[in-house]
N, C-alpha and C positions, 0 to 999 in steps of 0.2 A: 606474224606476217605484217609487213609494212603496209601503210595505208595505200600507197601507190600500187603495190602488187595486189592487194585486196580489191581495189577499184578495177584493175585489169581483169582479174578472175571474175568479179561480179559482172562486168560487161560481157564476157564470154559466156557465162552460164545464163545470163538473161537472154542473150541472142539465141542460145540453144533452145530454151523453152519457148520464147516468143515465136521463133521461126517454126518450131514444131507444131505449136498450137494453131498458129495462123495457117500453116500448110495443110494441116489436118482438116480444119474447117473449110477452107477455100476449095481444096480438092474435092471434098465431099459435096459441097454446094454445086460446083461446076459439073462434077460427074452426074449428080442428080438432074441438073438442068439439061445436060446433053443426052442422057440415056434413060432417065426416069428411074423410079424405084422398082426395077424389074429383076428377074432372076439373074444372078451373077453380078449384082451391084457391088458387093464387097470385093469381089475379085477384080473389078475394074477400078474401084476406089483405092485399093492398096497400092498398086503400082503407080497410080497418079500421085498419091501422097508421097511416095518415095522420091519421085522425080521432083516434085514441088519442094520438098524439104531439102533435097540435095542442092537445089538452086537457091532457096531462100536463106539457108544458114550462112553461107559465105557472103551473100548480098547484105544481110543484116549486119554482119561484122563490119563491112566497109561503109554501108549507108547510114548506120546509126549516128556516127559522129557528125555527118553532114546534116542529118535531120535535127540533131541537137543544136547545131549552129543556126540553122534556119529558124528553129523555134525561139531561140534566144533573140535573134534579130527581129522576128515578128513581134515578140512581146515587148522588146525595147521600143519599137516604133509605136505600138499601141499605148505604151506607158507615156511616151512623149506627147501623144495627142491629147492626153487628159488635161 
């Protein structure tokens, strides 16, 4: 596999895992804050997670390059201030 193709696949797999983990954690926290740890918590958390992940995965694919550029720009400015 070429380095360019590997980098593209790496970005996709990273986005898959990152969006899944973050969606799982955030939907759990928000469900807990909104409804508490009551009966049916997992039944409410599951659908919330699926909606969150369904939104987060495509967003991470498109936002990650922008976040990378913003990070590089920020670090460049900080390095220039030294």
